[in-house]
C-alpha positions in Angstrom: 4.0 2.9 0.3 5.8 2.6 -3.4 5.3 5.9 -5.2 4.7 3.2 -8.8 1.8 2.1 -7.5 -1.2 3.3 -9.2 -4.9 1.4 -8.1 -3.4 -0.3 -5.3 -1.8 2.9 -3.7 -3.1 4.3 -0.5 -5.1 7.1 -2.0 -6.4 10.2 0.1 -7.9 13.7 -1.1 -6.2 16.8 -1.0 -8.3 19.9 -1.4 -5.3 22.1 -3.1 -4.4 26.0 -3.3 -1.5 28.0 -3.7 -1.9 28.4 0.5 -3.3 26.3 2.7 -4.3 26.8 6.5 -3.8 24.1 8.9 -7.1 22.2 9.8 -7.9 19.9 12.5 -8.7 16.6 11.8 -12.3 16.9 10.9 -12.4 20.2 8.8 -10.8 21.7 5.6 -8.9 24.7 5.8 -10.3 28.2 4.2 -13.8 29.4 3.9 -16.9 29.3 6.1 -20.5 29.9 6.7 -22.3 31.9 3.8 -19.0 32.7 1.8 -17.9 28.8 1.5 -16.9 28.2 -2.2 -16.2 25.4 -3.9 -12.9 23.4 -3.4 -10.6 21.3 -5.4 -9.9 17.9 -4.4 -6.9 15.6 -5.3 -6.3 12.2 -3.9 -2.7 11.8 -2.2 -1.1 9.8 0.6 1.5 10.7 3.1 4.7 8.8 3.9 3.4 6.9 6.8 0.7 5.2 4.5 -1.8 8.1 6.1 -4.5 9.1 4.1 -5.7 12.9 4.3 -8.4 15.2 2.9 -7.2 19.1 2.8 -8.5 22.1 1.4 -7.5 25.2 -1.2 -8.5 27.1 -4.0 -6.5 26.7 -7.3 -5.1 24.3 -9.3 -2.8 26.3 -11.2 0.2 27.4 -8.7 1.2 27.3 -5.0 2.1 24.6 -2.6 -0.3 22.0 -0.4 1.0 19.6 2.0 -0.8 16.8 3.9 1.5 17.3 6.8 -0.3 18.9 9.7 -3.3 19.2 7.2 -6.7 18.2 6.6 -9.3 15.2 7.8 -7.4 11.7 8.3 -9.5 9.0 6.4 -9.5 5.3 5.6 -7.3 4.9 2.3 -9.5 3.4 -0.7 -9.4 1.3 -3.9 -10.8 4.6 -6.2 -12.2 8.1 -5.7 -15.5 9.2 -7.4 -16.7 12.5 -7.5 -20.5 12.3 -7.6 -21.4 15.8 -9.6 -19.4 18.0 -7.3 -21.8 16.9 -4.6 -20.1 14.1 -2.9 -16.7 12.0 -2.6 -16.5 8.1 -2.5 -13.6 5.9 -1.7 -14.7 2.6 -2.9 -12.9 -0.1 -1.5 -12.1 -3.2 -3.0 -10.0 -5.4 -0.1 -8.7 -8.2 -2.4 -12.3 -9.4 -3.5 -13.7 -9.6 -0.2 -16.5 -7.3 0.8 -15.1 -3.5 1.7 -16.8 -0.5 3.6 -16.7 2.3 1.2 -17.7 5.8 2.4 -18.6 9.1 1.6 -17.9 12.7 2.1 -19.5 16.1 1.7 -18.3 19.8 2.0 -20.8 21.5 4.4 -22.4 24.8 3.9 -19.4 26.1 6.3 -16.7 25.0 3.9 -16.0 22.0 6.0 -15.4 18.2 4.5 -17.2 15.9 6.6 -17.4 12.0 6.5 -21.1 11.3 5.6 -22.9 8.9 8.3 -23.7 5.9 5.7 -21.5 3.4 4.9 -21.8 0.7 1.9 -20.8 -2.9 1.7 -20.1 -3.7 -1.4 -18.9 -7.1 -2.9 -15.9 -7.1 -5.5 -16.2 -5.5 -8.6 -13.7 -5.1 -11.6 -15.4 -1.7 -12.9 -17.5 1.2 -11.9 -19.5 4.3 -13.2 -21.9 7.0 -12.5 -25.6 6.1 -13.8 -28.2 8.5 -13.1 -28.7 8.5 -9.1 -26.1 6.0 -8.4 -22.5 4.8 -8.4 -22.7 1.7 -10.3 -20.1 -1.0 -9.5 -19.9 -4.0 -11.8 -18.1 -7.8 -12.0 -18.6 -11.2 -13.1 -19.9 -13.4 -10.3 -21.2 -16.7 -9.5 -24.6 -17.2 -9.7 -27.7 -19.6 -7.9 -28.0 -21.8 -10.9 -26.4 -25.0 -11.4 -26.0 -27.7 -13.9 -26.8 -31.6 -13.2 -22.4 -31.4 -12.0 -23.4 -28.7 -9.5 -21.2 -26.3 -11.7 -22.3 -22.6 -11.4 -23.2 -20.1 -14.0 -22.0 -17.1 -14.2 -23.4 -14.0 -13.9 -23.0 -9.9 -13.7 -23.4 -8.7 -10.2 -24.1 -4.9 -9.8 -24.4 -2.7 -6.7 -26.4 0.6 -7.1 -25.2 3.3 -4.3 -27.8 5.9 -4.1 -25.9 9.1 -3.6 -28.6 11.3 -2.3 -30.2 8.7 0.0 -27.2 6.6 0.8 -28.5 3.4 0.4 -27.4 0.2 -1.6 -29.4 -2.2 -3.8 -28.1 -4.9 -5.7 -28.9 -7.0 -9.0 -27.5 -9.8 -10.7 -28.1 -10.7 -14.5 -27.1 -13.9 -16.4 -23.9 -13.6 -18.0 -23.5 -17.0 -19.6 -23.7 -17.0 -23.0 -24.1 -13.1 -23.4 -22.6 -12.4 -26.7 -24.3 -15.8 -27.9 -20.7 -17.5 -28.4 -20.9 -19.5 -25.3 -18.8 -17.3 -23.1 -19.4 -15.7 -20.3 -18.4 -11.7 -19.9 -17.8 -8.6 -17.5 -18.2 -4.8 -18.2 -15.5 -2.0 -18.7 -16.8 1.3 -17.7 -20.4 3.0 -17.9 -21.3 6.0 -20.1 -24.5 8.0 -20.0 -25.1 9.8 -23.6 -28.1 10.2 -25.9 -30.6 9.1 -23.2 -29.0 5.6 -23.3 -26.4 3.9 -21.0 -23.3 2.4 -23.0 -20.5 0.0 -21.7 -17.9 -2.4 -23.0 -18.4 -6.0 -22.9 -15.5 -7.7 -22.1 -15.6 -11.9 -23.3 -13.7 -13.5 -20.2 -13.6 -17.2 -21.7 -16.2 -20.3 -21.0 -17.3 -21.4 -17.0 -17.3 -24.9 -16.4 -21.0 -24.5 -16.5 -20.7 -23.2 -20.1 -18.4 -25.8 -21.6 -20.7 -28.6 -20.3 -23.7 -26.6 -21.6 -25.9 -29.1 -23.8 -23.0 -31.1 -24.2 -20.5 -28.3 -25.1 -22.7 -27.3 -28.4 -21.2 -23.8 -27.7 -17.3 -24.7 -27.3 -15.7 -23.3 -30.4 -12.4 -24.5 -29.6 -12.6 -27.4 -27.8 -8.9 -28.2 -27.8 -8.5 -24.6 -25.4 -10.8 -26.4 -22.8 -8.4 -26.6 -19.8 -6.9 -30.5 -18.5 -5.7 -28.9 -15.2 -5.7 -26.0 -13.4 -3.1 -23.4 -13.6 -2.4 -19.3 -13.3 -2.5 -17.6 -10.3 -3.8 -14.5 -8.7 -6.6 -13.2 -11.3 -5.2 -15.1 -14.0 -5.9 -18.4 -12.1 -8.0 -21.0 -13.6 -9.2 -24.5 -12.8 -9.6 -27.5 -15.2 -12.2 -27.9 -17.7 -12.8 -24.2 -18.4 -11.5 -21.9 -21.5 -9.9 -19.3 -19.4 -9.6 -16.5 -22.0 -11.6 -15.2 -24.6 -12.1 -17.7 -28.2 -12.8 -14.0 -29.7 -9.8 -11.5 -28.9 -10.5 -9.6 -32.3 -13.9 -8.2 -31.7 -15.0 -5.4 -29.8 -18.1 -5.4 -28.3 -20.6 -2.4 -26.9 -23.7 -2.9 -24.8 -26.4 -0.1 -25.3 -29.0 -0.3 -22.4 -32.2 2.4 -22.5 -31.8 2.6 -18.5 -29.7 1.4 -15.8 -32.5 -1.5 -15.3 -29.4 -3.5 -17.4 -32.3 -5.1 -19.3 -32.6 -6.2 -23.2 -29.3 -4.3 -24.6 -28.4 -3.9 -28.3 -25.2 -5.2 -29.0 -23.0 -3.5 -31.3 -20.0 -5.6 -32.6 -16.8 -4.9 -34.8 -14.0 -6.8 -35.8 -11.9 -4.4 -36.4 -10.5 -3.7 -32.8 -10.3 -6.3 -30.0 -12.3 -5.7 -26.7 -12.3 -2.5 -25.6 -10.7 -2.1 -22.1 -7.6 -1.1 -19.9 -6.5 -3.8 -17.6 -4.3 -3.6 -14.3 -4.6 -7.5 -12.7 -8.4 -8.1 -11.8 -9.6 -4.3 -12.6 -10.7 -3.3 -16.2 -10.3 0.1 -17.0 -13.2 2.0 -18.8 -11.9 3.2 -22.5 -15.4 4.0 -23.9 -16.2 7.8 -24.2 -19.0 10.0 -25.3 -17.8 13.5 -26.9 -19.7 16.4 -26.2 -21.7 15.6 -29.5 -22.7 12.3 -28.2 -20.4 10.4 -30.3 -19.1 7.0 -28.6 -15.5 6.6 -29.1 -14.7 3.0 -28.3 -10.4 2.7 -27.9 -9.1 -0.8 -27.7 -5.7 -1.3 -26.5 -5.5 -4.7 -28.0 -5.0 -7.1 -25.3 -6.1 -9.9 -26.9 -2.3 -10.2 -28.3 -1.1 -11.1 -24.6 -3.0 -14.7 -24.5 0.1 -16.4 -26.4 -0.2 -19.8 -24.8 -1.4 -22.2 -27.6 -2.7 -25.2 -25.6 -5.3 -22.5 -23.9 -5.4 -19.3 -25.7 -6.5 -17.9 -28.8 -4.1 -15.3 -29.4 -5.1 -11.7 -30.7 -3.6 -10.2 -33.7 -4.9 -6.7 -33.6 -3.1 -3.4 -32.7 -4.5 -0.8 -30.3 -7.0 1.2 -32.3 -10.3 3.5 -31.9 -13.8 3.3 -33.4 -16.9 4.9 -33.1 -20.3 4.7 -32.6 -22.5 7.9 -33.9 -24.6 9.8 -31.7 -28.0 7.8 -32.1 -26.9 4.9 -33.9 -26.5 1.1 -32.7 -23.8 0.2 -34.9 -20.1 0.8 -35.4 -19.5 3.5 -38.1 -18.0 1.2 -40.7 -16.1 4.9 -42.0 -14.0 5.1 -38.9 -11.2 3.5 -37.9 -7.8 4.5 -36.3 -4.9 2.3 -35.9 -3.5 4.2 -32.8 -0.3 2.2 -32.2 0.8 3.4 -35.8 0.4 7.1 -35.0 2.0 6.3 -31.3 5.1 5.0 -32.6 4.1 1.3 -31.9 3.1 1.8 -28.6 -0.5 1.0 -27.1 -2.0 2.4 -23.9 -3.5 1.5 -20.2 -6.3 4.1 -20.1 -8.1 6.8 -21.7 -10.5 9.9 -20.6 -12.5 12.7 -22.5 -11.3 16.0 -21.9 -13.6 18.4 -23.8 -14.9 18.3 -27.0 -13.6 15.4 -29.1 -10.3 15.8 -27.1 -9.2 12.4 -25.3 -6.3 12.0 -23.1 -4.2 8.7 -23.3 -2.0 7.1 -20.7 0.4 5.5 -22.8 2.7 2.3 -23.0 6.6 3.1 -23.0 7.6 -0.3 -22.8 5.2 -2.7 -24.3 1.9 -4.2 -23.6 1.3 -5.7 -20.2 -1.7 -6.2 -17.9 -0.4 -4.6 -15.0 -0.2 -1.2 -16.0 3.8 -1.1 -15.5 5.6 1.1 -17.9 2.7 3.4 -18.9 4.4 6.8 -18.0 3.8 9.4 -21.1 0.6 11.1 -21.9 -1.0 11.6 -25.5 -4.2 13.8 -26.9 -6.3 12.1 -29.5 -8.5 14.4 -31.5 -11.8 12.3 -33.1 -12.9 14.3 -35.8 -9.4 14.9 -37.1 -7.8 11.7 -36.1 -4.9 13.1 -34.8 -2.5 11.9 -32.1 0.1 14.0 -30.4 2.5 13.1 -27.5 2.2 15.9 -24.4 5.0 17.9 -24.1 5.8 19.6 -20.9 5.8 16.5 -18.6 9.0 15.0 -17.0 10.5 12.8 -18.8 9.0 9.3 -19.2 11.9 7.5 -17.6 11.5 9.9 -14.4 7.8 9.1 -13.9 6.6 6.4 -11.3 3.0 7.3 -11.9 -0.2 9.4 -12.6 -3.2 10.1 -11.2 -5.9 7.3 -11.5 -8.3 10.1 -12.9 -7.9 13.6 -14.1 -10.0 16.7 -13.4 -11.4 18.8 -16.6 -12.8 22.1 -16.6 -12.5 25.0 -18.6 -11.3 23.2 -21.7 -8.3 21.6 -20.1 -7.1 18.5 -17.6 -5.3 18.3 -14.9 -3.5 15.0 -14.4 -1.3 14.4 -10.9 2.2 13.2 -11.5 4.4 11.3 -9.4 8.2 11.1 -10.4 11.1 9.0 -9.0 14.0 12.6 -8.9 13.2 13.3 -5.5 10.2 16.0 -6.4 7.1 16.3 -4.6 4.0 15.1 -6.5 2.5 17.6 -8.4 -0.6 18.4 -10.9 0.1 19.1 -14.4 -2.4 21.4 -16.8 -2.8 19.9 -19.8 -4.2 22.1 -22.8 -5.4 19.6 -25.2 -5.5 21.9 -28.4 -1.7 22.5 -28.2 -1.0 19.1 -26.3 1.2 20.8 -23.4 1.7 20.3 -20.1 2.6 23.2 -17.5 3.3 22.1 -13.9 0.7 23.8 -11.4 0.2 22.8 -7.4 2.8 20.8 -5.6 1.8 18.9 -2.8 4.4 17.5 -0.3 3.1 13.9 -0.2 4.0 10.1 -0.8 1.9 9.9 -4.0 -1.0 11.5 -5.5 -4.2 9.9 -7.2 -7.3 11.9 -8.2 -8.3 15.1 -8.3 -11.7 17.0 -8.6 -14.0 19.8 -7.0 -16.6 19.6 -4.3 -19.4 22.1 -3.6 -21.0 23.2 -0.5 -24.1 21.2 0.5 -26.7 22.2 3.0 
């Protein structure tokens, strides 16, 4: 396995601590019976591409190892910790249906696989909404035009955490923003009794281009005359393969997880709000502790630079916000992040605490494969301040960060993998001082995510 893989790396979960007891392949070390306590979790992979679950007590110091420890599991695409109760490994499987499993820490302190499995279709984003883990992607629907072109929709999978059941739903995705384009979502945020999601316009399908004679096509010269591209960037003749509106950001605000009748907030000060790694659209909208929703845009519209098929964006990376209770962007709040960051954009971001946010910054320019994003930075919303994190390994020695940090007690723990022969380690990041200190070292090939589980009866 290559250490520089972020999303596609084989992941495992490592329960961490200064001293780990050797575990059998069906339990975690440490604790038992009534004395069992919550344990920390991170995602790591062994050199033989095997994935394991291992347990420990602290993230701040010590050593852990996947060698001879823990529960061997199937590697996953993304790890999600559901409210300290359950751990899910979502399976993507290159666009085909994948088997997703979940794990629980029992009352004896042992991590065990739950009996239920989920067969979910492809997804491009995910999040937690109420009782469910929700995945979303743009999908074909059964609606056809007279030429048998299929209309696009948004396909949802709802994974009920307590019941281990799955339900699905598809909503219309064509002309979602009243501009003729179909869309996908990037991230799901629960705040203020609402659900917020960034809406990413995807261009026009054959169905959209031909709708009522193409009356919704804004740039008819961008309709492709032949197939082209490859992978997630592939397209066929008769479509507009990327958005005609790269310099706008859209946020849909829903009353609940029925995902009906949203209010759409739009701004022309930043581009669409989403990180990008091939087919995955990373969440870049987050609520602070007061309920204000911050909307971060990397400015990916600038990468669409083929004038035959693309409308090229111009807006740099920036951040705006939707105040608590509002349904429109705050017209007085805008920050050009690229100016503050010395000309660099970012790949991903996360909320830490208060109005502090952690950003994973590009170091060699914007790209859609997440390459060269080897610095971290802290953004503080109310102060509009930006600072790179000090105390990490040198940027040219870092091969990957974890896919998600774990935050508690006002700090963030981020897995870091380097190319200098050192073992992966957790770094404790203090957002107030924007400094990092090295914590738990993990003997493994790579590390992806970290979290915590509490014992469940």
